[in-house]
TITI-274188 format. One line per field, with one value per residue (C-alpha): residue number from 1; residue in one letter; x, y, z. Coordinates in steps of 0.25 Angstrom, whole numbers. Layout:
seq	[NUM,...];
type	[A,...];
u	[X,...];
v	[Y,...];
w	[Z,...];
***
This chain:
seq	[1,2,3,4,5,6,7,8,9,10,11,12,13,14,15,16,17,18,19,20,21,22,23,24,25,26,27,28,29,30,31,32,33,34,35,36,37,38,39,40,41,42,43,44,45,46,47,48,49,50,51,52,53,54,55,56,57,58,59,60,61,62,63,64,65,66,67,68,69,70,71,72,73,74,75,76,77,78,79,80,81,82,83,84,85,86,87,88,89,90,91,92,93,94,95,96,97,98,99,100,101,102,103,104,105,106,107,108,109,110,111,112,113,114,115,116,117,118,119,120,121,122,123,124,125,126,127,128,129,130,131,132,133,134,135,136,137,138,139,140,141,142,143,144,145,146,147,148,149,150,151,152,153,154,155,156,157,158,159,160,161,162,163,164,165,166,167,168,169,170,171,172,173,174,175,176,177,178,179,180,181,182,183,184,185,186,187,188,189,190,191,192,193,194,195,196,197,198,199,200,201,202,203,204,205,206,207,208,209,210,211,212,213,214,215,216,217,218,219,220,221,222,223,224,225,226,227,228,229,230,231,232,233,234,235,236,237,238,239,240,241,242,243,244,245,246,247,248,249,250,251,252,253,254,255,256,257,258,259,260,261,262,263,264,265,266,267,268,269,270,271,272,273,274,275,276,277,278,279,280,281,282,283,284,285,286,287,288,289,290,291,292,293,294,295,296,297,298,299,300,301,302,303,304,305,306,307,308,309,310,311,312,313,314,315,316,317,318,319,320,321,322,323,324,325,326,327,328,329,330,331,332,333,334,335,336,337,338,339,340,341,342,343,344,345,346,347,348,349,350,351,352,353,354,355,356,357,358,359,360,361,362,363,364,365,366,367,368,369,370,371,372,373,374,375,376,377,378,379,380,381,382,383,384,385,386,387,388,389,390,391,392,393,394,395,396,397,398,399,400,401,402,403,404,405,406,407,408,409,410,411,412,413,414,415,416,417,418,419,420,421,422,423,424,425,426,427,428,429,430,431,432,433,434,435,436,437,438,439,440,441,442,443,444,445,446,447,448,449,450,451,452,453,454,455,456,457,458,459,460,461,462,463,464,465,466,467,468,469,470,471,472,473,474,475,476,477,478,479,480,481,482,483,484,485,486,487,488,489,490,491,492,493,494,495,496,497,498,499,500,501,502,503,504,505,506,507,508,509,510,511,512,513,514,515,516,517,518,519,520,521,522,523,524,525,526,527,528,529,530,531,532,533,534,535,536,537,538,539,540,541,542,543,544,545,546,547,548,549,550,551,552,553,554,555,556,557,558,559,560,561,562,563,564,565,566,567,568,569,570,571,572,573,574,575,576,577,578,579,580,581,582,583,584,585,586,587,588,589,590,591,592,593,594,595,596,597,598,599,600,601,602,603,604,605,606,607,608,609,610,611,612,613,614,615,616,617,618,619,620,621,622,623,624,625,626,627,628,629,630,631,632,633,634,635,636,637,638,639,640,641,642,643,644,645,646,647,648,649,650,651,652,653,654,655,656,657,658,659,660,661,662,663,664,665,666,667,668,669,670,671,672,673,674,675,676,677,678,679,680,681,682,683,684,685,686,687,688,689,690,691,692,693,694,695,696,697,698,699,700,701];
type	[M,N,I,G,L,V,F,P,P,P,F,D,L,T,Q,P,Y,L,S,L,P,M,L,A,S,F,L,R,G,Y,G,H,T,V,V,V,R,D,L,N,I,A,F,Y,N,H,V,L,S,K,P,Y,L,V,R,A,H,Q,A,A,V,D,I,A,R,R,G,N,I,L,E,S,D,L,E,W,Q,N,L,L,S,R,T,L,T,L,G,P,F,I,A,N,E,I,D,N,A,K,A,E,L,R,D,P,I,V,F,F,D,P,K,R,Y,A,R,N,F,R,L,I,H,R,G,C,D,M,L,S,A,V,F,P,T,S,R,I,T,P,V,S,F,R,M,A,C,E,P,E,S,I,A,D,L,L,K,L,A,K,S,D,K,D,N,P,F,A,A,V,F,T,E,H,F,V,P,D,L,I,G,Q,Q,L,D,A,V,G,I,S,V,V,Y,S,H,Q,I,I,P,A,L,T,L,A,R,V,L,K,A,A,A,P,Q,L,P,I,I,F,G,G,E,V,F,S,K,M,V,R,L,P,E,V,R,T,T,Q,L,F,E,F,V,D,G,I,V,L,D,D,G,R,A,P,L,L,A,L,C,E,G,A,P,I,D,E,I,P,G,V,V,T,K,N,T,L,K,P,P,S,Q,M,P,A,P,L,E,N,I,D,S,F,G,I,P,D,F,D,D,L,P,M,R,E,Y,L,A,P,P,R,I,M,P,L,L,S,G,K,G,C,Q,Y,A,Q,C,L,F,C,S,E,S,F,T,K,D,Y,A,P,Q,S,I,E,L,V,L,K,A,I,E,R,L,V,H,D,H,G,A,T,C,I,T,F,A,D,V,D,I,P,P,D,R,L,S,A,L,A,D,L,L,L,Q,R,R,I,E,V,T,W,S,C,Y,A,R,L,T,R,R,M,D,F,Q,L,C,T,K,L,A,R,A,G,C,R,R,I,H,F,G,F,E,S,A,S,Q,R,I,L,K,L,M,R,K,G,T,Q,I,S,V,V,P,D,I,L,D,A,C,W,T,A,G,I,S,P,H,L,F,S,F,V,G,F,P,G,E,T,R,E,E,A,T,L,T,A,D,F,F,V,A,H,H,Q,V,I,G,S,F,N,I,G,A,F,A,L,L,T,F,A,E,M,Y,A,K,A,G,S,F,G,L,E,S,T,R,T,R,P,P,E,G,D,A,F,D,H,P,Y,R,V,R,G,G,M,G,I,D,E,V,K,S,L,A,T,E,L,T,Q,S,T,Y,E,R,I,I,K,A,G,G,Q,F,Q,L,Y,P,G,N,Y,V,C,R,L,G,V,P,P,W,N,S,H,A,L,A,Y,L,S,H,H,G,T,S,F,S,S,V,P,G,R,A,V,E,L,R,P,G,N,H,E,V,P,I,K,A,D,F,V,E,L,E,S,Q,A,D,G,S,T,L,I,Y,N,P,S,N,G,K,L,L,N,L,K,P,R,L,L,S,L,L,E,C,C,N,G,M,N,T,L,D,E,V,L,E,C,A,S,R,D,G,I,A,S,N,H,A,V,R,A,L,N,Q,A,V,R,Q,D,L,V,I,F,L,P,P,N,S,D,D,A,D,R,L,A,D,Q,G,H,R,I,T,Q,P];
u	[-176,-163,-152,-138,-130,-115,-102,-90,-74,-67,-73,-71,-69,-73,-90,-99,-102,-115,-121,-126,-132,-140,-145,-149,-157,-164,-169,-172,-181,-189,-189,-178,-168,-153,-141,-130,-115,-101,-92,-81,-80,-82,-72,-61,-65,-63,-50,-44,-43,-33,-37,-38,-25,-17,-22,-19,-4,-4,-8,2,13,11,9,24,29,23,30,19,23,20,32,26,16,25,13,8,23,22,10,12,28,19,7,18,27,15,2,4,3,-8,-17,-14,-18,-29,-41,-36,-34,-48,-53,-45,-50,-65,-61,-69,-54,-42,-48,-44,-31,-23,-11,-19,-28,-15,-10,-24,-27,-14,-17,-29,-23,-12,-22,-28,-14,-14,-25,-18,-5,-12,-21,-9,-18,-27,-25,-34,-35,-46,-54,-50,-47,-39,-32,-17,-20,-31,-43,-47,-60,-72,-66,-55,-63,-71,-60,-53,-68,-69,-55,-52,-37,-35,-48,-46,-62,-66,-63,-68,-81,-85,-80,-87,-96,-104,-108,-115,-122,-126,-132,-139,-150,-150,-156,-147,-135,-130,-115,-111,-98,-95,-78,-72,-62,-75,-79,-70,-74,-88,-87,-80,-92,-102,-95,-92,-106,-113,-105,-112,-125,-127,-141,-139,-140,-128,-131,-119,-121,-113,-106,-96,-102,-115,-104,-96,-109,-112,-100,-103,-91,-96,-109,-103,-93,-96,-98,-114,-107,-111,-117,-132,-134,-127,-135,-135,-134,-141,-144,-159,-168,-161,-161,-172,-178,-169,-175,-189,-187,-183,-176,-161,-162,-174,-170,-167,-152,-147,-137,-137,-131,-144,-145,-146,-147,-134,-134,-133,-121,-126,-130,-145,-147,-145,-160,-162,-154,-164,-171,-157,-163,-152,-142,-142,-130,-137,-130,-118,-106,-102,-93,-85,-81,-68,-71,-75,-85,-95,-92,-104,-107,-116,-122,-130,-129,-125,-118,-111,-118,-106,-102,-93,-79,-73,-65,-76,-86,-98,-97,-105,-116,-119,-129,-131,-140,-142,-149,-158,-150,-161,-158,-145,-145,-155,-144,-134,-143,-144,-132,-127,-138,-140,-126,-118,-111,-101,-94,-102,-95,-103,-101,-107,-98,-101,-109,-112,-111,-125,-128,-116,-122,-136,-132,-121,-134,-144,-132,-129,-144,-147,-134,-130,-114,-107,-95,-96,-87,-91,-87,-88,-83,-74,-83,-84,-96,-88,-84,-81,-95,-100,-87,-90,-105,-100,-91,-101,-109,-99,-91,-76,-71,-74,-69,-67,-64,-52,-46,-34,-30,-29,-41,-38,-39,-50,-58,-54,-60,-73,-72,-78,-68,-61,-48,-48,-58,-53,-45,-54,-64,-53,-49,-65,-65,-55,-57,-71,-66,-68,-56,-57,-51,-47,-48,-39,-33,-21,-21,-34,-32,-23,-18,-3,6,6,-9,-7,2,-6,-16,-4,-1,-15,-15,-2,-5,-18,-16,-19,-34,-36,-38,-34,-32,-29,-21,-28,-26,-34,-43,-51,-66,-75,-87,-81,-84,-68,-68,-79,-69,-54,-51,-53,-43,-33,-35,-35,-38,-26,-35,-30,-44,-57,-62,-72,-81,-71,-78,-65,-54,-46,-32,-29,-18,-17,-13,-2,-5,-2,-5,-12,1,7,-6,-6,8,6,-5,4,14,7,0,13,21,9,8,22,20,10,17,29,20,16,3,1,-5,-4,-2,-12,-11,-21,-16,-22,-16,-23,-21,-12,-21,-33,-36,-37,-51,-61,-71,-60,-54,-67,-69,-54,-58,-72,-63,-51,-55,-51,-37,-33,-21,-12,1,11,14,0,6,4,15,17,30,36,31,16,14,-1,2,8,17,15,24,16,24,25,41,45,60,74,83,97,103,95,82,69,60,45,31,23,9,5,12,15,30,42,52,68,65,80,82,82,69,60,66,60,47,46,44,32,23,10,11,23,21,31,40,41,44,56,59,59,69,78,80,84,96,86,86,71,74,78,67,57,61,61,47,44,48,41,28,30,31,19,27,22,8,3,-10,-19,-20,-37,-47,-46,-32,-36,-44,-35,-22,-31,-29,-15,-1,9,23,33,41,51,47];
v	[17,13,23,22,33,31,41,35,40,46,55,57,45,49,51,49,60,66,67,51,53,65,60,46,54,63,51,41,50,49,35,30,19,25,16,24,20,29,22,31,25,11,12,17,7,-5,3,7,-7,-18,-28,-17,-10,-24,-26,-11,-14,-27,-19,-9,-21,-26,-10,-10,-24,-21,-8,0,14,27,35,45,46,49,50,36,31,34,29,15,16,19,8,-3,0,3,-4,-16,-7,2,-10,-16,-4,3,-6,0,14,13,9,18,30,25,21,33,31,30,40,51,47,57,47,36,44,49,35,29,43,41,25,29,40,27,18,26,28,13,14,26,18,6,15,25,33,39,44,41,48,46,58,58,53,58,53,54,62,70,68,81,77,68,59,55,53,43,37,34,30,19,14,2,2,17,17,14,13,6,-9,-5,0,-11,-22,-18,-6,-7,-22,-16,-4,-13,-23,-12,-13,3,11,21,26,39,42,56,64,76,76,74,64,55,56,45,34,40,37,24,19,23,14,2,4,7,-6,-16,-10,-2,1,8,23,31,45,55,67,76,89,83,77,88,98,89,86,100,102,97,89,78,75,72,62,48,50,45,32,26,37,40,54,66,74,88,95,90,76,75,77,69,57,57,57,46,37,42,35,47,45,49,58,66,68,85,86,74,73,62,58,61,75,84,99,102,104,118,123,128,120,120,126,117,114,113,101,99,88,80,77,70,63,48,41,27,19,24,19,27,16,16,30,33,40,37,46,49,60,64,73,83,94,107,111,113,124,135,147,155,148,161,156,155,142,133,125,129,142,134,131,143,138,135,125,123,113,116,115,109,97,98,97,85,79,82,74,62,62,63,52,43,41,45,58,65,73,80,86,97,96,109,117,130,130,146,151,154,138,134,143,137,123,125,131,118,109,116,117,102,98,89,84,85,91,94,103,111,120,135,149,159,170,179,171,161,168,163,163,152,146,142,139,130,122,122,114,104,110,106,110,120,122,135,138,148,147,158,169,178,189,192,176,174,186,181,167,175,167,178,176,188,182,190,182,170,169,174,162,153,155,157,141,137,143,138,123,122,118,125,121,131,126,134,134,142,145,153,160,173,167,172,163,172,173,157,159,167,155,147,158,160,143,147,158,153,139,138,140,131,117,113,119,115,121,118,123,130,122,128,120,119,124,135,148,150,140,149,162,155,165,176,170,167,151,143,128,119,106,98,97,101,100,87,89,95,95,97,106,111,112,128,137,152,164,171,162,149,138,125,116,128,130,115,115,127,123,111,119,130,119,111,126,131,117,119,132,129,119,126,136,126,121,107,102,91,93,82,78,89,101,100,104,100,101,90,77,82,72,79,74,84,74,68,79,84,71,75,88,83,73,80,95,106,109,93,91,77,85,75,74,71,59,45,42,27,22,9,0,1,-14,-9,-1,-8,1,-2,4,9,8,3,-1,-1,-3,-4,8,7,13,2,10,8,15,16,21,28,27,38,49,43,44,38,34,27,19,14,0,1,11,1,-11,-4,-1,-14,-18,-9,-20,-17,-26,-23,-12,-2,-10,-20,-11,-6,-20,-24,-12,-14,-28,-21,-12,1,9,10,25,25,15,26,37,30,25,40,44,34,38,52,47,38,25,19,17,13,3,7,-7,-5,4,15,17,17,28,35,33,36,53,51,50,41,43,35,38,32,28];
w	[-65,-58,-61,-57,-53,-54,-50,-56,-51,-48,-37,-20,-15,-1,-6,-16,-27,-25,-38,-36,-22,-26,-40,-33,-22,-32,-43,-29,-25,-38,-36,-45,-42,-41,-39,-36,-38,-35,-44,-41,-25,-32,-42,-32,-21,-31,-38,-24,-19,-16,-28,-39,-35,-35,-49,-52,-46,-55,-68,-64,-64,-79,-83,-77,-82,-97,-97,-102,-95,-99,-100,-101,-91,-77,-69,-73,-71,-58,-55,-60,-52,-39,-42,-44,-32,-23,-29,-20,-7,-10,-15,-3,5,-3,3,17,14,9,20,29,21,26,41,51,59,50,41,49,52,44,38,36,28,19,17,11,4,-4,-5,-12,-22,-23,-28,-38,-44,-46,-55,-64,-63,-71,-80,-85,-92,-80,-68,-56,-41,-31,-36,-51,-63,-77,-89,-89,-101,-100,-108,-118,-124,-121,-131,-124,-113,-119,-124,-110,-105,-115,-110,-102,-102,-97,-88,-75,-72,-85,-79,-64,-69,-79,-68,-56,-58,-71,-67,-54,-61,-71,-61,-55,-68,-69,-79,-80,-75,-71,-70,-62,-68,-59,-63,-76,-71,-70,-84,-89,-77,-81,-95,-93,-81,-95,-103,-98,-91,-106,-110,-100,-103,-115,-113,-99,-100,-93,-90,-86,-76,-68,-71,-82,-91,-88,-93,-103,-112,-115,-123,-138,-140,-129,-137,-149,-143,-139,-126,-127,-129,-117,-110,-112,-107,-100,-89,-90,-77,-66,-66,-59,-69,-80,-72,-65,-80,-84,-72,-75,-90,-99,-110,-110,-122,-117,-102,-102,-97,-103,-115,-124,-136,-143,-138,-149,-142,-135,-120,-113,-110,-98,-85,-82,-69,-57,-51,-37,-30,-19,-27,-27,-12,-3,-9,-9,-4,0,-11,-11,-3,8,14,1,0,6,19,34,36,28,19,10,-1,-3,-10,-7,-19,-34,-42,-37,-31,-38,-50,-55,-55,-69,-67,-60,-70,-58,-66,-77,-70,-61,-54,-38,-35,-18,-10,1,13,18,10,12,27,24,16,24,36,27,25,41,46,35,29,40,36,43,32,21,8,0,-14,-18,-25,-17,-4,-2,13,15,13,20,32,30,28,42,50,46,49,63,66,63,70,58,62,50,42,31,18,7,-4,-3,-8,-3,2,13,19,21,36,50,54,42,43,58,55,45,54,65,54,49,39,38,26,15,0,-6,-20,-17,-32,-29,-21,-30,-31,-45,-49,-40,-48,-62,-58,-52,-40,-31,-20,-13,-7,4,11,9,21,30,25,28,41,44,40,47,60,58,57,42,33,20,5,-4,-19,-28,-42,-49,-64,-66,-80,-77,-64,-62,-53,-44,-41,-39,-30,-21,-19,-13,-5,1,5,13,18,24,25,40,36,24,24,11,-3,-17,-29,-42,-57,-65,-73,-85,-84,-98,-89,-82,-86,-88,-98,-108,-104,-107,-118,-109,-99,-108,-108,-120,-119,-124,-128,-141,-146,-143,-130,-133,-121,-113,-98,-91,-88,-101,-102,-106,-108,-104,-112,-101,-90,-83,-92,-85,-84,-75,-69,-65,-60,-52,-43,-40,-37,-29,-21,-17,-14,-6,2,4,9,19,25,26,34,45,36,38,24,14,0,-8,-25,-32,-26,-12,0,14,29,34,36,29,18,5,1,4,10,18,22,27,36,42,44,51,60,63,62,53,58,57,53,53,59,64,79,84,87,98,103,103,111,111,120,115,110,102,91,80,69,54,42,31,19,6,3,-12,-15,-9,-12,-16,-3,6,8,4,-3,4,0,12,8,18,13,-1,-1,-5,7,7,21,26,30,45,43,34,45,54,48,43,58,58,52,57,70,76,87,91,102,91,80,88,93,77,74,86,81,67,75,76,89,95,96,81,77,85,77,62,66,71,56,50,57,52,37,40,36,49,56,69,69,80,87,90,85,98,93,78,83,91,80,68,70,76,73,80,84,91,103,111,125];
***
């Protein structure tokens, strides 16, 4: 059989998701033909391009001309306004931004990275501006008004007007899939924000090929279809079957000719017996073999080093946390360490992998130790990141071994600094041991990231503040952290015990197939809006306190705080930590001094001129930091001389003709450098390599 495996957007733009390479390897091992398509990176590469964004800007102009302004949606009005003013600039720069994120030299320049990171986000904002009810980012998608039911999701998936995916899928990706002469298509959905894109793809694919069987798999629909309300909807209008749990056996049966209605572990519209509310026990995952990345477009991902994902085990060995959906499975299936090592060797030797991100929910300390031993014994040179629990066994001896074996980043579920709240969560963490673990990681050369959230039922504002206090007190040994808001998940154990925690759902109608977090209110505690506000407030104040204490950090959207100069995306952060070292920080002052008389280095202004102000100044946009500034006429005139061809001498000569003294011009240019308003263009590749890691300052002779 010829089966297609498809992964829809949105997801990480830096590497492929593992489900498709793992299933492809398994099915090919049985002699079946498998066509793999990562529509996530394909979609973003298509829409984040100059031709598409030029059309998006024109669409925004048309919306403004028609006066179709949603007065009540201030967020969208801001997106539209930004698209109208910055759209042409973003369209012109977007292809170069993607190229630089793939460039093995420029990628590691923190200033260029920050500029390109923001351009990618601003490009996504342009899509949100021309699809007013959609909000799309490089890693997520949501509707301005959140759908409350599967019926809402189906309605949105059938819409062409409000759906940014429909036209792109129909015109560019469905013809390719049809052309592969497939016998069936499997679509993997692992995040709730992929539901609308996945349903949209199924809808347009079924319209083009009505007889083509379409199967959904992945965690989201596996859980959703267990709810009886889902099977009474029109979901199966363009989906023929939904795989429960592990997809290996059902897909293999399908490939070997079994009718969909007769395959165990697949729910169809004809299924009479409701599926078990509990998932099947996890099977040994060794039969997946080594993930097969051969037909994935590795050069298209936005990362220069080969950053590859890998899974060493499914499920969570602990699986006791009340708030987490892993408590639904309560199972753990590790892969043999020997097979994990073979997979690493394959990724390094066949694909040139330099960094590996382990996707396991949690790798226990004994497995980490065994993995490190084999990596060291076989002298495999690769850096990697993983997820682990904060336990006493994560001591300095183990962390040192892990660092020697290439570990550069570990993500920990910290959650809270209140021991009372950790006990209520059933987290199993002793807060007293956490400082020693962080110190062991940092001293060994591993950057720890701490996940946390506020608003667990019963938590007070004072207890939430303890978490912020912890981050401030220990910021010197923390690589990054985030403060999220508690979410009540359908398949977390917490949901079944919601009443005992004083939680009440605030849905306006029955949860028709809800597989997401529930809106709720708390009797005698913080409500959901207060919790979300507190998470943002604490993140901002914690960041400010750390900066005041001398910490060198930066704040990103999503309540994410990380070391200055280290990217927020996980795989990019791993690449930076591997390249620059754990203690890297892009602190101003490590500067190359360029003196008048140097005729080799051109200077280029990097800003967008927006509009003249009443006081004679000019409003400009700085793409490096995303800020708006007012420039006085003489400074604007000076920066206009920095055209990318003039050297410093020529810029100063231009300034002199405008009556600006040389020392004043140098001072102004240094200020512009500090604000990232001008950049230096290296004249040759040797200079490119040298300048990529360094800032620049102009000085008087």
